[in-house]
C-alpha positions, 0 to 999 in steps of 0.5 A: 029508412025514410028519405032513402033515394032509390035507383033500379038497374034492370039489365047489365051494361055488359053481360058477362059470366065472371066468376068473381068480377072485381076492381073496376077502375076508370081512366080519364085519359083514355076514357076506358074502364078496366076490371078483373075476374080474379077466379078466371084470371082475366083482365078486361078493358072497355073503351067507353066511347065505343061501348060494350062491343069494344071489350078486350080481355087478357089472360093474366095471373089472379089479379085483384086490384090495380092502380096507375103509376105516376109517370108511365102509361105503359104499365100498371101496378097490381095486387096479384097472387104473391104480392105487388106486380107490374102489369104490361098493358099491351101484353098482360105480362106480369112482373113481381116487384114486391112479394108480401111474404118474407122471413117474418113468416118463417117456415110457414112462408111457402104454405102461406104463399099457396093459401093466400092471395091479394084482394082489394086495394087503393092508393093514398094521396101520397102515392102509397099503395094499400092492399089486403091479403086473404086466404085464397077461397080456391085453396081454403075457407078464409080465416083471420090470417088476412093482412092489410099491407102498405107499399110506399113509393120507396118500395118499403112494405108495411103490415098495417093490420093483421088478424083480418078475415077478408080485406075489402073496400078502403078509402080516405076522407076528402080532408085526408084525416080518416082512413076507412077499411072493410073487413067483409065477414064482420059486416063492418066498415071501420074508420081510423085516424090517418096521418097523411105525412107518415101513413100511420093509422090509429084509433079504430072504430066501427063506422058502419055495421050492415044489418042485412042477413046473408049479405056483407059489405064489399068494395066501395067508392066515395063521392064528392059530397063525402058519401060512400057507395058500398056494394053488398055482396049477397044483397043485390044492391049498392048502398049510399051512406052519408058521411055519418054512416047513415043509409041515404040511398040504394041502387038495386042490381038484378043479381045478388053477388054485387062486388064493387062500384067505380065512378065514371063521371056521374055514373057508377059502373058496378061489377058482380060475381056468379051466384053462389046458391043457384038452386035457391036463388035462380033469379040471380043466376042470369046476370051474375058476373055481369057489369052494370051501370047507373046514373047517380048524378054525383061524381067521385073523389079523384083516384090517386096514382102509385108514386114509385121512386 
């Protein structure tokens, strides 16, 4: 890998013991960063002006993804155990507004509600909220009954992809013509033709395949230059990919279980999970589940809000 730029992070921005830190999200209006611990059922918020000491944590349901809602600052829309819900910012109270399992699941619906949960998600330019569901690892080993959902502003729910293992990072090209989607165990980030007017996707191809043992692509964000910053869970780094899917940069993190990056201006904030193999990977244990920060000198694409009607 010639001409690969490298950054090294030696310690956390915030030392935490998240079981599964995920979904970092920067709010420009308040200069705060929020993220979750899916397994411990925590919702964390940091005032970045004040720094790590400002951390506030709420007990919540198993939230895995969050998005802002256009027109309100009092609530967020989130992906939780049973589907999409509203989260009250001040209290952490959760109210489901669209459950994802319905009559199409037949007699299996109750069991599916138990063994599944939401995972990663993102809003598109038209205010639709895309989010994946997977087998809940606290209940059973993930299989290929995962689903990628799309919730439209009129609250219509669509099943966009089925047969998914672990739905993870997703996003859109700056010209809104390509949709990118990660199915972690396959080690693939896929790309699809995307119709912004309808929300339809077609013509799936492999955009990037990870050739690293014991690691999978997890969450990703895209920058203003059209590049991808992809967390490698099990790999202890974040890769920067070119618009063509070539590795052009890597950020080394002092723990293996790196989960998801988010831009705050020209810095990346990166969540992580606890080390899954502490006996053979003792060096990864100390900072597993912490939050990291690195200056990368490029800004991210704008994040879209859910446009509930």
